[in-house]
N, C-alpha and C positions, 0 to 999 in steps of 0.2 A: 393738138388743136386747142385754140383758145375758146373758152365758153362765150366770151364777148369780144368782138373785134370792132373797134371804132376807128374810122379813118376820115380825116379832114371834115369832121362834123361841124355844121354851121347852122345857126338859127338867128333870125333877125325879127325884131318887132318895130316896123317902120324904120326910122333912122338908127335905132338902137341895135347893136350887134350883141346879143346875149351870149352866144357861143360862137367862137371865132376860129374855126378850123382845127379843133382838137383831135388828137389821135391817141389811143391807148388800147391795151388788151388785158383781159382778165382771164387768168389761167384756172383750169379745173382744180377745185379743192382749196383755193386760197380766199382770203378776205381782202378785198381791194377797196381802198378808201378814196373818196372825193372830198377834199377839204377846200375851204375858201370862205371869205367873208360874205356877208349878205349881198346879194346881187351879183355874185361872181359867175353864176351860170350853172351851179351844181344841180338844182332841182329841174331846171330846163333840160339839162343833159339826161337826167334820170327819166323824165317824162317822155323824151324822145326814144329812150331805150325800150320802153314797153308800149310804144305806139300811141300814147295819149296825145302827144304834141308832134305835129308834122315837122320835118326838118326842111331846110332850104337847100342844103348841099351836104355831100359826104356819103359814106357807105356805112351801114350798120348791119352786122351779122351776129346772131345769137345761136349757139349750138351748130354753127356752120350753115344756118338758114338765113335767107334774106328777109329783112323785116317787112318789105313791101309785098313780097310774094307769099311768105309763110307766116304771117302774123298770127293766125289762129293757132297753129302748132306751137309757135313760140309762147303765146299766152298760156297754153296748156301746161308748159314746163317751167313757168316762173311763178314765184310768190312775191307779192308786193305789200310792204307795210309803209303806208304814206304818213306824212306829218299829221294830216287832219283826222279827227275821230269820225269814222264812217260806219260805226256799229249801228245795228238796227235797234232803236229804243223800244220797239214793240215786242221784241223777242228776248228771252232770257239768255244767259251766258251760253249754255249748251246749244240752244236753238240757233244762236248766231253762227256756230260752227257747222252744225248739221245743215242748216239752210244754205250756207255759202258753198258747201260741198256739192250741192245740186247744180251749181253753175258749171261744174266740171263733169256732170253726168255720172257722178259717183253713186252707186246704188245705196239706198237708204241704210241698209244694215251695215255696209262698209263705212258709210259716212258717220254713223253713230259710234262705231268702233274706233274710227280715227279721231273723232271728237273726244272720246273718253281718254284715249292715249295722250292727246295734247293737253287736256285739262290736268292730268296727273303730272305731265312733264313740266308745266308752268305753275304747278301748285295752285290750280284754280278749281279742283274737283269739289271742294267744300262750298264753292259759290256757284255751282252749276245751274241751280234753279233761280238765281237772283236776277232781277231786272238790271239793265245797263245803268239806269239812273242812280242806282245805289252804290255803284263801284267808284273807288278812288281813281285818280289819274294813273297811278302805277298799275292797278288791276286792269284798267282799260287798255293800257299799252301792252301788257302781257297777253290780253285777249286778242288784240290786233295782230300781234306777232304769231300767236297760235293760229289765227284765221289764215294768215299768209302761208302757213305750212300745211293747210288741210289737204291740199292736192299733192303732197309729197314732191315739192318742186326740185328741179336740178339747179336752179339759181334763185337765191333769195335777195330781193332788192329792198334795202332799208333806207328811208329818207328821214334822217335825224330821229332815230327811234326812241331816244331817251331824253329828248328835250322836255324840260319842266318837271322831271321826276326828282324825288328826294333821293339822297345817297343810297339808302337801303334798296329801293326799287331799282336804281341804276345798277348797283352791284349785282343784284339777282339776274337782271337781263344780260349783263356782261357774261356771267357764268353760263347762262343758257346758250348764248351765242357762241361761246368758246366750245361748249359741248357739241353744238351743231357742226361747227367747223372741224372739230376733231373727228366727227363721224363722216366727213367727206363732203359736206355741203359747200357749194361755192356761194360767197356772199359779196354783194356790192353795197357799200355803205357810204352815206354822207353824214357828216356830223360836225358840230361846232366844239365838241369836247375833245381837246387834244389828248387827254389821258385815255379816252375811249379809243381814239385812233391808234395811239402808241401801243395799247394793250391788245387790240384785236387784229389790226391790219398787218398782213404780210408785206404788202406794198401799197403805196398811195401816190396820188398826184395832188398838188396844191394848185388851185385855179384862181385867177383873178382877172376881172374884166374879160371873161370868156376865153382866156388863154391859159395853157398849162405852163407853170413856172418851173416846177421840178417834178421828177418822178423817181421812185425808188423805195427801198426798205426804210422805215422810219428812223431807226437808230443810225443807219449809214448816212442818211441825208443830214441828220443833225450833226454828226461828226464832220461831214464834208463842208457844210454850209455855215455852221456856227462854231464848232470846236467841241472839246470834251467838257469844258467847264465855263461857268460865267461868274465873274467877280462883280458883285453888287456893292455899291458904295452910296450910303444914304447921306443927304445934306453935305455934299462935297464942298470944300473951300478951295481957295487958290493953291494952297500947298499940295493938295491931292492932285489937282489937274497938272501942276508943274511936274510932280513926280511921274505921272503917267506919260507926259510928253517926253520927259527925260529918258524913260525906259522904252520909248518908241511904241507904246501901246495905244492902239486906236480904240476909242470908246464912244458909246452912244449916250448923248447928254439928254436926259429926260427932265431936267430942271432940278427936281428934288432928289434925283438918283442918277448915278452913272453906271452903265453896264459895259463891262470889258469882256469880250469873247476870247477864250484862250484854249489852246491845245493842251497846255499843261500849266495850270495856274498856281501850283503850290508855292513855287519860288517867289513869284511876284507878290502873292498874298502875304507870305511871311515877311518879305522885305517891307511891304507897305505898312503892315501892322507893327513892325518893330521900329521903323525909322520915321514914319509920318504920323500915323494914328491907328488905333485899334477899334475905336468905337464906330459902329455902323458899317463895318466891312464884313461881307459874307461871301464865302466861296461855295458854290453849289454845282451839281452836274447840269450841263446844258440839256434842255428839253425840246420837245416838238413845238411847244408854244413859243419858245425863243425863235425857232426857225420860222414859224408862221408869221410872227410879228415883224421879223426882219424882212421877209419877202413882201408882205402885204401892207405894212405900215401900221401905225397905231391910231390913226384917226377913226372916229366913229363912222359906221356905215348905217344909213337908214334903209 
């Protein structure tokens, strides 16, 4: 049985269709990713999943329970880490966890024990008595994630959990999320970091304009949609373009760079660097970011 079952989900804001009939399932014990540019419909989808935003059409089930009929039971079994900082500034770090546990009717002694477990897990025990205003952005995100786990959820929903963090804080959170997944926790994740999705997600969907473009395992999607390697050519001249045309290679012209997506680029790379020019030519593995940009475009989104 899928932990999350979404069928033909739809949400509109006036004439704008934010989510346009998407369907997907999240299996028990996996990390499932929702990727997409700004305004693609990721956060709206997430908010419908935990009952914050009403849907206009479609079916939503979590743990086999209907979200309209069993919302209270569903909320008891999920943990949510939202984009926005919603920590209580009047309470210290430990009190934020203990106080939040009371929303789930967890007895005080058990809440204090659970808070101490989470403080140690996220390396926050030395800051337990500190006020929220004294915490860095990375510490606040770790505390937000700890708070989302205070009720020992069966599903953890993360909406861009590492946005704005420095590399050290991001790496630490990735390690903790990997530990949670290894322990069997099901995770639903939205992110703008392609490295994060490639590292954590067992499967993912890429959404744009409210619709799912592709679904599958990250590495398999990259191989199918992009290839195994990308040849980057900086400041290309006419001789380079003529060479690629002669070889029958299709390329993406970015002005100051050309990108050639290849299943096996070694032979083309060697021929190009030997016969045409070697400067500014780089052969690298294809990445999830290549796939993301290929499907959603390179224009800026507001």
